[in-house]
Each structure stands twice: as C-alpha cells, then as structure tokens.
MARMI-402965 format. One record per residue (C-alpha): residue in three letters; x, y, z. Coordinates in steps of 0.001 Angstrom, whole numbers, padded with zeros to 6 digits, always signed. Example, Ala and Ser with C-alpha at 12.3 -4.5 7.8 and 13.67 -1.06 7.14 Angstrom:
// residues 2
ALA+012300-004500+007800;SER+013670-001060+007140;
This chain:
// residues 426
MET-016540-047916+010402;TYR-018735-044897+009521;ILE-021238-044499+006681;ARG-019930-040955+006016;ASP-016519-042406+005179;ILE-018060-044998+002836;ILE-020067-042312+001010;ALA-016958-040146+000656;LYS-014929-043103-000611;LYS-017463-043878-003328;ARG-017576-040215-004319;ARG-013819-040482-004892;ARG-014707-043295-007324;GLU-012925-045886-005224;ILE-013927-049553-004961;LEU-015763-050513-001774;THR-014726-053590+000172;GLU-017022-056465+001086;GLU-016967-055312+004728;GLU-018022-051774+003763;ILE-020883-053004+001591;ARG-022118-055399+004293;PHE-021900-052553+006815;PHE-024150-050436+004588;ILE-026675-053163+003727;PHE-027230-054425+007256;GLY-027034-050919+008775;TYR-029705-049650+006378;PHE-031797-052786+006936;ARG-031674-052286+010737;GLU-032432-048543+010261;GLU-029085-047584+011777;ILE-028341-045774+008512;SER-030807-043076+007447;ASP-032622-042774+004113;ALA-030623-039603+003433;GLN-027316-041418+003917;ALA-028478-044388+001831;ALA-029635-041992-000904;ALA-026258-040247-000916;LEU-024396-043554-001308;MET-026762-044929-003956;THR-026509-041670-005923;ALA-022718-041991-005885;MET-023053-045608-007057;TYR-025425-044489-009807;SER-023025-041764-010938;TYR-019743-043681-010737;GLY-020856-047270-011194;LEU-020079-050528-009412;SER-017429-053128-010126;GLU-018510-056735-010597;ASN-016986-057617-007224;GLU-018927-054810-005535;MET-022114-056074-007168;ALA-021433-059635-005992;TYR-020890-058381-002415;PHE-024186-056473-002630;ILE-026046-059546-003872;GLN-024822-061825-001108;ALA-025456-059297+001658;MET-028937-058435+000367;ALA-029881-062128+000140;GLU-028837-062626+003763;THR-031243-059956+005084;GLY-034159-062371+004735;GLU-035102-065998+004438;GLU-032922-068212+002220;LEU-035148-070934+000806;GLU-032569-073448-000465;PHE-034662-074927-003278;TYR-031527-076721-004456;ARG-032175-079191-001635;VAL-035348-080300-003473;SER-033453-080547-006767;ASN-030374-078845-008141;LYS-031998-078876-011596;ILE-035020-076673-010876;THR-035285-074016-013577;ASP-036539-070559-012627;ILE-037976-068556-015541;HIS-038002-064821-014908;THR-039267-062054-017162;ILE-038172-058430-016841;GLY-040833-056214-018394;GLY-043277-056977-021163;ILE-046489-058994-021339;SER-045340-062580-021152;ASP-047191-064551-018462;LYS-048542-066876-021138;ILE-045029-067496-022453;ILE-043749-068305-018941;LEU-046578-070767-018341;MET-046090-072493-021698;LEU-042341-072722-021127;MET-042857-074135-017641;VAL-045080-076967-018835;ALA-042975-077700-021934;ILE-039796-077986-019868;ASN-041611-079982-017188;SER-042862-082493-019752;LEU-039184-083175-020535;GLY-038494-084031-016914;VAL-037016-080671-015898;PRO-038526-079325-012637;THR-039708-075716-012841;ALA-040844-073175-010276;LYS-042199-069641-010309;VAL-042340-067285-007353;ILE-044601-064339-008197;GLY-043163-060995-007148;ARG-044755-057559-007093;GLU-046831-058125-010222;LEU-050535-058940-009946;GLY-051020-060298-013464;MET-050062-063964-013219;GLU-051698-064343-009818;ASP-054998-062916-011092;ARG-054909-065012-014253;LEU-054445-068255-012369;LEU-056966-067377-009661;SER-059563-066706-012363;ILE-059703-070480-012882;PRO-062544-071877-010722;GLY-061097-073735-007724;TYR-057457-072892-008407;GLN-055271-072006-005418;LEU-051696-070792-005514;GLU-049188-072552-003301;GLU-049739-071267+000230;ASN-046168-071450+001479;VAL-042653-072486+000593;GLU-043013-075999+001980;ASN-046103-076611-000170;LEU-044219-075381-003225;LYS-041338-077728-002479;LYS-043824-080586-002092;SER-045465-079786-005457;ILE-042086-079702-007162;SER-041239-083089-005630;GLU-044602-084591-006674;TYR-045350-082880-009986;GLY-042069-081288-010987;MET-043511-077759-010957;GLY-045314-075196-008848;ILE-046177-071509-008504;LEU-045969-069584-005238;LYS-047764-066280-004687;SER-044922-064522-002870;VAL-042425-064875-000043;ASN-042863-062196+002602;ASN-039328-062356+003967;LEU-037436-062799+000713;VAL-034680-060155+000470;PRO-036657-057551+002483;ILE-033927-054934+001976;GLU-034531-055123-001790;GLU-038011-053574-001601;LYS-036688-050796+000632;MET-033877-050053-001806;TYR-036242-050354-004786;LYS-038477-047616-003348;LEU-035488-045411-002560;ARG-034078-045845-006077;HIS-037408-044629-007449;GLU-037548-041632-005098;ILE-034053-040436-006014;ALA-034439-041083-009780;CYS-031960-043965-009908;ASP-034474-046405-011421;ASN-032423-046934-014555;SER-029151-047915-012885;ILE-028345-051172-014682;GLU-025897-052229-011953;LEU-028452-051704-009168;ILE-031198-053424-011168;ALA-028918-056435-011725;THR-027986-056726-008035;SER-031651-056485-007056;ILE-032728-059273-009418;VAL-029870-061672-008714;SER-030137-061233-004929;GLN-033664-062671-005067;LYS-032520-065667-007108;ILE-029692-066368-004668;ALA-032134-066222-001754;LEU-034492-068628-003533;GLY-031704-071118-004060;PHE-032205-071919-007754;TYR-029116-072936-009736;ASP-030561-072750-013257;ILE-032050-069344-014104;PHE-033441-068068-017387;PHE-034125-064363-017934;GLN-036237-062745-020614;ILE-035480-059016-020797;THR-037910-056877-022769;TYR-036814-053446-023935;GLY-038654-050503-025503;ASP-040176-047118-024784;LYS-043054-048873-022996;ALA-040852-051338-021078;TYR-038905-051176-017801;VAL-035606-051279-019738;LYS-035761-048599-022431;THR-032987-049306-024924;LEU-031417-052319-026613;THR-028016-051170-025337;ASP-029223-051184-021720;ALA-030933-054550-022208;LYS-027709-056055-023572;THR-025704-054574-020704;LEU-028167-055938-018144;SER-028085-059410-019710;LYS-024280-059452-019615;TYR-024287-058441-015948;LEU-026850-061130-015096;VAL-024784-063850-016775;LYS-021484-062692-015230;LEU-022969-062272-011765;GLY-024682-065639-012053;LYS-021315-067274-012735;LYS-019766-065456-009780;MET-022541-066816-007578;MET-022164-070353-009042;ARG-025408-070220-011065;ASN-026202-071250-014634;VAL-027795-068209-016270;GLY-029216-067732-019748;CYS-030655-064483-021148;VAL-032617-063381-024175;VAL-033483-059797-025079;THR-036789-059168-026822;ARG-038502-056165-028380;LEU-041820-054720-027233;ASP-043851-053157-030030;GLU-047037-055175-029444;PRO-048578-057654-026964;ILE-047493-061280-027311;GLY-050148-063468-028927;ARG-053707-062410-029702;CYS-055380-062165-026285;PHE-055080-059891-023284;GLY-057231-060735-020283;ASN-057458-063448-017652;ILE-059618-066302-018972;LEU-058965-065145-022542;GLU-055227-065741-022139;LEU-055659-069065-020348;ARG-057924-070236-023155;GLU-055314-069025-025642;ILE-052622-071098-023883;TYR-054895-074158-024013;GLU-055514-073690-027738;TYR-051826-073186-028485;LEU-050789-076303-026556;SER-053611-078268-028224;GLY-051913-077867-031592;ASN-053215-074485-032794;MET-050049-072524-032041;PRO-049175-069750-034529;LYS-045713-069980-036061;GLU-044510-066803-034374;ILE-045485-068085-030906;GLU-044014-071507-031638;GLU-040735-069863-032624;ILE-040635-067966-029298;ILE-041240-071177-027348;LEU-038629-073079-029370;GLN-036014-070335-028981;PHE-036613-069836-025274;GLY-037099-073505-024504;SER-033942-074660-026288;LYS-031982-071927-024510;ILE-033306-073095-021147;LEU-032429-076721-021884;LYS-028891-075745-022849;THR-028519-073452-019807;SER-029678-076329-017601;ASN-027238-078730-019316;ILE-030118-080938-020500;CYS-028774-080778-024043;LYS-025417-079752-025506;ASP-026724-077504-028251;GLU-029869-075533-028961;SER-030704-077383-032178;LYS-031204-080535-030110;GLY-033225-078507-027596;ARG-035513-077215-030352;LYS-036270-080776-031453;MET-037031-081816-027866;ILE-039410-078865-027313;LYS-041102-079319-030691;GLU-041783-082973-029916;VAL-043582-082297-026603;LEU-045656-079595-028285;GLN-046675-081932-031094;ASN-047423-085019-028999;LYS-049443-082955-026459;GLU-047181-083818-023524;ALA-046811-080090-022810;LEU-050627-079773-022807;ASN-050851-082658-020341;SER-048349-080897-018055;PHE-050479-077748-018252;LYS-053526-079741-017163;ILE-051538-081186-014255;LEU-050332-077722-013228;ILE-053945-076522-013014;ALA-055555-079660-011579;SER-052855-080214-008928;ARG-053964-076977-007242;GLY-057698-077670-007501;GLY-058316-075806-010758;ASP-061149-076784-013081;ILE-059470-077408-016430;LYS-062879-077740-018107;ALA-063498-074053-017429;ILE-060557-073297-019717;GLU-061555-075823-022379;LYS-064944-074162-022846;GLU-065723-071377-025284;ILE-064996-067994-023730;ILE-068295-066260-023128;ALA-068578-062617-022100;LYS-071918-060845-022324;TYR-070611-058457-024989;ARG-068174-059118-027824;VAL-067737-055866-029708;PRO-065692-055426-032907;VAL-063170-052581-033160;THR-062750-051037-036615;LEU-060505-048297-038043;ASN-061397-045840-040763;VAL-057900-045721-042217;GLU-055821-047681-044711;GLY-052231-048714-044084;TYR-050083-051086-042082;ILE-049759-051595-038333;GLU-046326-050443-037139;GLU-046993-050676-033397;ILE-049652-051624-030844;ASP-049031-049449-027794;VAL-048595-051832-024859;ASN-049072-049143-022216;LYS-052387-048154-023795;VAL-053365-051838-023895;ARG-052781-051999-020136;THR-054804-048794-019620;LEU-057707-050214-021639;ALA-057492-053517-019757;LYS-057692-051651-016433;TYR-060734-049728-017688;LEU-062412-053040-018571;ASN-061375-054490-015189;ALA-059462-057168-017096;ILE-056427-056364-014946;ARG-055993-054494-011696;GLY-054075-051310-011058;ASN-054063-052071-007338;LEU-055364-054686-004907;ALA-058650-052844-004300;ASP-059762-053055-007937;LYS-062482-055598-008765;LEU-061838-057950-011685;ASP-064127-058931-014545;ILE-062297-062170-015365;GLY-064040-062670-018718;SER-063169-059230-020069;GLY-060248-058227-022253;ILE-059056-057622-025791;VAL-058551-060077-028655;PHE-056465-058752-031541;ASP-057486-059661-035069;LYS-054581-057719-036579;LYS-050965-057464-035382;VAL-047804-055564-036367;GLY-047151-055860-040103;ASP-050778-056593-041005;LYS-052638-054447-043512;VAL-055646-052438-042346;GLU-058555-051580-044640;PRO-061087-048805-043900;GLY-063869-050320-041839;GLY-061916-053541-041286;ILE-061945-055247-037891;VAL-058656-054996-035966;ALA-059744-056318-032547;TYR-062650-057385-030359;ILE-063579-056061-026926;TYR-064906-058607-024434;THR-066849-057212-021485;ASN-069796-057889-019201;ASN-070490-054189-018708;ASP-072400-052491-021532;VAL-071775-049039-020022;LYS-068084-049369-020851;VAL-068458-050495-024467;LYS-068377-047101-026211;GLU-065343-045776-024333;ALA-063548-049130-024615;VAL-063903-049139-028401;LYS-062625-045539-028539;GLN-059562-046468-026478;ALA-058970-049581-028567;GLN-058929-047539-031773;ASN-056062-045510-030321;LEU-053890-048571-029649;PHE-052708-048859-033240;LYS-050009-046851-034989;ILE-050802-047009-038721;VAL-048283-046075-041432;PRO-048791-045917-045219;ASN-045941-048214-046233;LYS-045608-051939-045677;VAL-044011-052848-042344;LYS-041480-055652-042036;ARG-041802-057564-038775;LYS-038606-057549-036718;PRO-037254-060699-035056;PHE-038759-061037-031590;VAL-035450-062130-030024;GLU-032780-059520-030691;PHE-029924-060689-028438;GLU-029081-063726-026340;LEU-026400-065031-023994;
C-alpha cells in the first residue's frame, strides 16, 4: 500500500477503506508519511468530503495512537460536558455540580485551553487532579473531578490540528468532528454532551456549520456506541456578568446560592435536562428541568460545588468573600441607544491586557482583575450611564482599560430584542 495511491484515490472522490485510513494515520504518526503527503490527502478530504464510515475509521485509528483511558470501567454513566467555542467555563462548572447532586458522575479533562485551569488554580490551595488514576479515584469518591490534561491522549490529533491550520483547512466540519470524537473515544466516556457556539467571534462561524457539526457528532457518537446530545448557541455577548478568574468563581457561588438570573437559570435548565435525557436519567426533558430546578433551589448543587473545590484542597471561603481588587473603575458611554452586541474577542483582548487571562503560559495573572458588566445585550444605554466596571490591581492600566471597555459595545438607536440563547439542539 502506498500513500500516493491513497491521495490519488481521494482526488478521484472515491471512498477510502478502513485499511487505507489506518495506513495513513499510523504512517503519519510514525513519521513514515511526510507533512507534504499528509497535507495533500487532507486537502483532498477538505475539498471532496468524507463519508460517515470514513470518519468513523478515522476516529478509531486516531484514538488508538495514544493512551485509551477506559473511564467506563469506573462507571458507564459518567457524563462528559464539552464546549466548542464561546465563554462558558462557568456554565460547565455549574452543570457539573448540578448533575452530580442528582447522582450522575461527571468528569472534565481540560484540553488546550488555559481558562478553566487558571480559574480553578486561582482558588487558594486548589490543585487539579495530577493524573488519570487520581481522577478516577475522585469520581469514585465524590462523583466528579477535573484533570488538567492527558499528555498521550490522541497524540496524532494535535499534529493534524496544526497541519489543518497551516493548510487553511481549519473549517472542515468533517475533520473537526473526527478530531473531537476521537478524544472522547480515547477517554472512554459513554455519555457526552456538546455545547457548540457559533458566530463571527467563535470557532464555528455560521449556524449552518454549527448544525452540521452537531449532526455529525450525534451520528458518529451512535456509530461508536456513545450517547451524544448537542445544543447550538449564539455568541453575541459573554455569558453572565463577570469575566475574570475570582470574579467568575464568585459569580458561580452567588448563582448557586439562589441569586441566579433568569437567563442563566434557563441555560442551566435547558442544558441540564438535555444531559439527563442523553444519559437516560429521565425519559423527557420536562422531567429533567424539574430535577435540575429542585437541586438549584434546595442548594444541593451549591453543596456539590463546595465539595468539588474542597476535595482538591481549595479554600471555599476565599470564594464566599467579597471580591476585592485595589481599583474598581466604572465604564461609561456618552451615547444613547440599545446594546446590540458585546464583542467577545475584544473582551478577551481587554482581559489579557488586565492580566485577567493569559495569552500564553509565560503571562503572569492578576487573579482579582477582570470586567463586570452592568448592561447586557438588549439593555438601554443613557449618556453618562455606567455599562461595566473594570477590576484591577494596577493603576497604570486603568485609563487604557476603560478606553478598551468603551469599545466593547455595539450601540444601535432602536430597541433590540434578545434572541434565544439556544438556537438548535439534538
């Protein structure tokens, strides 16, 4: 078998066999196939597409290039909650503890992103799970756990991810789907819930692509004997009011303590009921909504959040306290109108400037810094009215931070109707 023949076959728009796909995956992984040859084949796949069988063959072969963790041996009811794009760490954490309080084990393995890791490590004393065995132990003892990363989990995926970017195949929905599902197969979770965020500022740009991706994820999950649920959400503003490490953790604590805004509660109820149905905990989502609402109201979800933090040495009292940064600066606008959008990419840029998040590992964090929004999409803005607050411990950055914050908001003259957050689900 020769890679040249496989490339030529795909260029003729023919379906590749399982043997041909395994030959490519393991040959590229062992560096017996060059980047140029891999690029040629992936470009042909991008141009002419992949059948569902081809995608399933890719997923299985990719998963086998690294360690297969077999979490189903701990429990075949562990739910993995995975977000694709968007700002939703706080939603994942609230879903994890809500589901856990209903007796459903949950786990999160942090991938390339730095956000959730930095947020949790900003809690004094908190330590992420050090290895897979520790995570399995936490799930057995507490029903939940979060692992920083797995070094040998689908190692070919990162190599192919970089190549896709270099050859401008980032937006191949088929290749994105195979990449995501291969990691879930390697982890060994049976119940998987995906939140896919779309928008100009998101990884997936259009609602059509987001719907297509969700359909692939569900179909491929079934092929691989997994229970998969998907929801597609819009991205025209950050979720909730806070952006920043301790700020967001404090926000989670307040929400779970009974001060949850209706819009956030609706997200948790929609997602949570979908997860319960996907995991066969309830037969319909209306029952799931009642179950989730009950654990939010009786504070069982809050208690699970405290256990999640305390079980890894975290000081929950540090979250309960009032958030104190040296400077809390109001942001005002000299315009009148309605907020149509809060640019999420610009929010990230401002957060990096404040050292609220990191652009790379070398960046130093100011864990108390961030942005708290006083106004959101649909709200009216009056000249001189406060729209947000900047939290920082560095007075040198205040002036520029306020300037950047003023540019986050797209203001229009006419009243804006808020769109439903969830726009599609499977």
